PADODO-317250 format. One line per field, with one value per residue (C-alpha): residue in three letters; x, y, z. Coordinates in steps of 0.02 Angstrom, whole numbers. Layout:
N
residuo <- c(ALA_...) .
c1 <- c(X_...) .
c2 <- c(Y_...) .
c3 <- c(Z_...) .
//
This chain:
64
residuo <- c(MET_TYR_PHE_ALA_PHE_ALA_GLY_PRO_PHE_SER_THR_PHE_HIS_ILE_GLN_ASN_ASP_PRO_ASN_ILE_GLU_TRP_THR_GLY_VAL_LYS_PHE_SER_SER_ASP_GLY_LYS_MET_ILE_LEU_LEU_ALA_THR_ASN_GLY_GLY_VAL_ILE_HIS_LEU_ILE_ASP_ALA_PHE_GLN_GLY_THR_GLN_LEU_HIS_THR_PHE_SER_VAL_SER_VAL_LEU_GLN_SER) .
c1 <- c(1220_1287_1467_1515_1666_1705_1826_1856_1732_1592_1517_1417_1350_1381_1264_1354_1310_1336_1423_1556_1706_1810_1987_2058_2027_2122_2105_2132_2284_2173_2075_1907_1870_1882_1903_1833_1891_1795_1815_1651_1709_1644_1741_1653_1706_1641_1638_1747_1652_1469_1479_1384_1428_1500_1523_1522_1639_1598_1739_1698_1814_1842_1848_1935) .
c2 <- c(-1448_-1369_-1360_-1332_-1249_-1305_-1222_-1201_-1056_-1078_-1184_-1120_-1183_-1112_-1157_-1204_-1274_-1465_-1460_-1336_-1387_-1275_-1255_-1143_-1069_-917_-814_-626_-567_-509_-673_-586_-648_-809_-814_-971_-1003_-1125_-1211_-1133_-956_-895_-831_-805_-683_-745_-666_-786_-757_-753_-860_-733_-702_-528_-532_-651_-620_-694_-727_-743_-838_-769_-902_-873) .
c3 <- c(225_383_439_619_693_868_985_1169_1181_1054_916_768_601_429_287_127_-43_-37_-207_-148_-43_68_5_140_312_375_533_538_635_779_779_755_578_479_291_207_29_-81_-248_-306_-336_-167_-17_150_286_455_628_729_892_835_678_576_394_376_188_40_-105_-275_-396_-580_-693_-867_-1001_-1167) .
//
């Protein structure tokens, strides 16, 4: 599944697992990066101008 961001300057697609939903979108204070939080334990850091993934953070949940 592909998701598209559209803005006044560019549009790009981000591939995502179809079973994972986005739970938050935040822009950096300088507007150069986008942080995408998901309900699947993954956070994506995206270049806001090119749409390229800069880093993917995996969060593991400890179960007791």
